[in-house]
Steps between C-alpha positions, in 0.01 A plus 500: 500500500212654694363341813216328327595186309304572182727537203391810316638811354435873446755744356572846622750751384753375752447125509277202446290435808366150512127558576228419241618311201785264431719625214620237245840611355544501128796662326459875584135453592311423821152352457253460783343160557225395735592338829283194421693463172827525690382249758417249225863503379746229596701597807813521285343768290357686797852500653655630175238780482558595859876512443450706179273738680751558776771562241275756329425655829863548590594618154218750499617645835857548363365649174273743691792611715701574186215681339438705817870598525504606136168695537633680812820586310294639212280703729784641691654627174180673405314616816568562863446165680493459872605159629386451860760418767428210733383741767264675254363157396438414863305828550300431177410153618389637836274761335351242271416277789132621544449432125637145542294435800187616314577264210564204745148542635367439152757252374440121480720265683662405174580863423641545838722182471627629159587837662700314764667281235601809300644677803720191559658529155 
């Protein structure tokens, strides 16, 4: 869970990032609900939704990893793909540092805290 204690959720290709809306789990469907609506629920329901959202988050990370692996295999069969070595990734990160510093000057504290949280994954 991110550093703030609001229970929210946003999906990305890789994973669900808890940030703006809480997602209520329905069979094969996630539905956003307002935080005040969530707060009005009995604690038992809130806890169940928190648990379900954590399960969906972990499931989505696993599913994304499987999809990424399958996508990479497909691409490698059809085109020349370069996978960076750890050393190349380090160089890439160093060269992107000015871009990151520029973004950090404009980013809100919440955005910065989310970046830190994501780096910790």
